[in-house]
C-alpha positions in Angstrom: 0.0 0.0 0.0 2.8 2.4 0.9 4.6 1.5 -2.4 1.4 2.4 -4.3 1.0 5.7 -2.4 4.6 6.7 -3.0 4.2 5.9 -6.8 1.0 7.9 -6.9 2.5 11.0 -5.3 5.7 10.9 -7.3 4.4 10.2 -10.8 0.8 11.3 -10.9 -0.4 14.9 -10.9 -3.3 14.7 -8.5 -4.8 18.0 -9.6 -4.7 17.1 -13.3 -6.2 13.6 -12.5 -9.1 15.1 -10.4 -9.7 17.8 -13.0 -9.9 15.2 -15.9 -12.2 13.0 -13.8 -14.5 16.0 -13.0 -14.7 16.9 -16.7 -15.6 13.3 -17.6 -18.3 13.4 -14.9 -19.7 16.7 -16.3 -19.9 15.4 -19.8 -21.5 12.1 -18.5 -24.2 14.1 -16.6 -24.9 16.2 -19.7 -25.2 13.1 -22.0 -27.6 11.4 -19.5 -29.8 14.5 -19.3 -29.7 14.9 -23.0 -30.7 11.3 -23.6 -33.7 11.6 -21.3 -34.6 15.2 -22.2 -38.2 14.4 -23.3 -39.0 12.7 -20.0 -37.5 15.6 -18.1 -39.7 18.1 -20.1 -42.8 16.1 -19.3 -41.8 16.0 -15.6 -41.5 19.8 -15.4 -44.7 20.4 -17.5 -46.6 18.4 -14.8 -45.0 20.2 -11.9 -45.5 23.7 -10.3 -42.7 25.0 -12.6 -44.1 24.5 -16.1 -42.0 27.4 -17.4 -38.9 25.3 -16.9 -40.5 22.7 -19.2 -41.2 25.4 -21.8 -37.6 26.6 -21.6 -36.3 23.1 -21.9 -38.6 22.5 -25.0 -37.0 25.4 -26.7 -33.5 24.3 -25.6 -34.0 20.8 -27.0 -34.4 22.2 -30.5 -31.7 24.8 -30.1 -29.5 23.7 -27.1 -27.6 27.0 -26.7 -27.8 27.4 -22.9 -26.9 23.9 -21.8 -24.0 23.6 -24.2 -22.8 27.1 -23.1 -23.0 26.0 -19.5 -21.2 22.8 -20.1 -18.3 24.7 -21.9 -18.0 27.2 -19.0 -17.9 24.4 -16.4 -15.2 22.5 -18.4 -13.1 25.6 -18.7 -13.3 26.4 -15.0 -13.1 22.8 -13.8 -9.4 23.2 -13.2 -10.0 26.3 -11.0 -12.8 24.5 -9.1 -10.7 21.4 -8.4 -7.6 23.4 -7.4 -9.7 25.4 -5.0 -11.2 22.3 -3.4 -7.8 20.5 -3.1 -6.2 23.7 -1.6 -9.1 24.0 0.9 -8.6 20.4 2.0 -4.8 20.8 2.1 -5.0 23.9 4.3 -7.4 22.2 6.7 -5.7 18.9 7.1 -2.2 19.3 5.7 1.0 18.8 7.6 2.9 21.9 8.9 6.6 22.0 7.9 9.1 24.2 9.7 12.3 25.5 8.3 15.1 27.9 9.2 16.2 30.3 6.5 19.7 31.8 6.3 20.3 35.3 7.5 20.2 37.9 4.7 22.3 41.1 4.5 20.4 43.6 2.4 22.0 46.6 0.6 20.9 49.0 -2.0 20.2 47.5 -5.4 20.0 50.3 -8.0 19.3 48.2 -11.1 15.7 47.3 -10.2 12.5 49.3 -9.9 12.5 51.5 -6.8 16.0 50.3 -6.0 14.5 47.0 -4.8 16.5 44.2 -3.3 14.4 41.0 -3.1 14.5 37.4 -2.3 11.9 34.8 -3.3 11.6 32.0 -0.7 11.3 28.6 -2.2 8.2 27.0 -0.6 8.8 23.6 -2.3 5.3 23.6 -3.8 3.8 24.0 -0.4 1.5 26.7 0.9 2.6 29.6 3.0 1.5 29.5 6.7 3.8 31.8 8.8 7.1 33.6 8.8 8.9 35.2 11.7 12.1 37.2 11.5 14.1 40.0 13.1 15.3 43.2 11.3 18.4 45.0 12.2 18.3 48.4 10.4 21.7 50.0 9.7 20.4 53.0 7.8 18.0 55.9 8.4 15.7 55.0 5.5 13.7 51.8 5.9 11.3 49.9 3.7 10.9 46.2 4.2 8.0 43.9 3.5 6.4 40.6 2.6 4.7 39.9 -0.7 2.4 36.9 -1.1 1.4 36.1 -4.6 -0.1 33.5 -7.0 2.1 31.1 -8.8 1.8 32.9 -12.2 1.9 36.5 -10.8 4.6 38.9 -11.8 7.2 40.1 -9.3 7.2 43.6 -10.6 4.6 45.6 -12.4 4.3 48.8 -14.4 4.4 50.7 -11.0 7.5 49.1 -9.7 7.0 46.7 -6.8 3.2 47.1 -7.2 1.3 45.1 -9.7 -2.3 44.2 -10.5 -1.9 40.5 -10.3 -3.3 38.4 -7.5 -1.0 39.5 -4.6 -0.8 41.3 -1.3 2.2 43.4 0.0 2.5 44.2 3.7 5.5 46.3 4.7 7.0 48.6 7.3 8.8 51.9 6.7 10.7 54.7 8.4 11.6 58.1 7.0 15.0 59.8 7.5 15.3 61.7 10.8 12.1 60.1 12.1 11.9 57.4 14.7 8.3 56.3 13.9 7.8 52.9 12.3 4.6 52.8 10.1 3.0 49.9 8.2 1.2 49.8 4.9 -0.7 47.2 2.9 -1.4 46.9 -0.8 -3.9 44.4 -2.2 -3.5 43.7 -5.9 -1.5 46.9 -6.2 -4.1 49.1 -4.5 -3.3 50.7 -1.1 -5.7 49.5 1.7 -3.7 50.7 4.7 -1.9 54.0 4.4 1.2 54.6 6.5 -0.4 53.7 9.9 1.7 54.4 12.9 2.9 51.3 14.8 5.9 51.9 17.1 8.8 54.2 17.8 12.2 52.7 17.2 15.8 54.0 16.8 17.6 53.3 13.5 19.8 50.6 15.0 17.2 48.9 17.1 16.1 45.4 16.2 12.4 44.9 15.1 10.5 41.7 15.2 8.1 40.9 12.4 5.6 38.1 11.9 3.2 37.3 9.0 0.7 34.5 9.3 -2.2 33.1 7.4 -4.6 30.8 9.3 -6.7 27.9 8.1 -9.5 30.2 7.1 -7.2 32.3 4.9 -7.1 35.2 7.3 -3.8 37.1 7.2 -2.3 38.6 10.3 0.7 41.0 10.6 2.6 41.6 13.9 5.3 44.0 14.9 7.2 43.2 18.1 4.5 40.5 19.0 1.6 43.0 18.7 -0.9 42.5 15.9 -1.5 45.6 13.9 -3.3 44.3 10.8 -5.5 41.5 9.6 -7.5 40.8 6.5 -9.0 37.9 4.6 -7.1 36.8 1.5 -7.4 34.5 -1.5 -5.9 31.1 -0.9 -4.2 31.2 -4.3 -1.7 33.9 -3.1 -0.3 31.4 -0.5 1.7 29.7 -3.3 4.7 32.2 -3.3 6.5 34.4 -0.8 8.9 37.3 -1.6 10.9 39.3 1.0 11.9 42.7 -0.3 13.5 46.0 0.7 13.6 49.2 -1.4 14.9 52.7 -1.3 12.9 54.9 -3.7 16.2 56.7 -4.5 17.6 56.5 -0.9 20.5 54.2 0.2 19.6 51.5 2.7 21.2 48.7 4.6 19.7 46.2 7.0 20.1 42.6 8.1 17.4 40.0 8.3 18.0 37.2 10.8 16.4 34.5 12.9 14.1 33.7 9.9 11.6 30.9 10.7 9.3 29.7 8.0 6.2 27.4 8.3 4.4 25.9 5.3 1.6 23.5 4.7 2.6 20.3 2.8 
């Protein structure tokens, strides 16, 4: 049994298999209904919904609506199956913990907004939580987390912001200012605007935590205090990017004690 399970996991794409089976099921249901269409029309004509029978009588001669509905279901069957599998995976999947190497971040001037970024390999698992400590070594600070769908772009026409399925949550500090603020962008649109969180000196360590629970609720913490939460689409749990940027200012910071949790 274990040999079969290992073979199944290694060589068979479960999503593709379930999608194909679902499509076969839809076509089978359509053919059964079409084969017995006259009986179904009589059934509805004798019911309290005779208008359905009239509609079906018209559709029997010109089956535009049922064929159109079948085509739409076949097209979106992959989306439906992926969503169902992801929902089950989030609810009952195994949590995997990993330690990520420290990251020394310096100004990168060859990218939009002088962005230095690192995509964390989730090993085809779903994001659950990340904890880390930031050691700022410059006056200007922008650092954040970006969750995005598998096919989403890292950058867009507006730099780090893009209209694909994603969310960006980040902290920031201006030069000659000890206030740490947080901001959130959903699909490139600002939903939280520079909200004050804490006061911190430029060289003081800051603890950040981003977590998504089993109901796809995102929570953002600074120094163990929750400042932001919002429901998200489960599809953006497929990728995670850490990024810092300068908007024309030099920056330097160290990211350490990185702990990552994913759902297998």
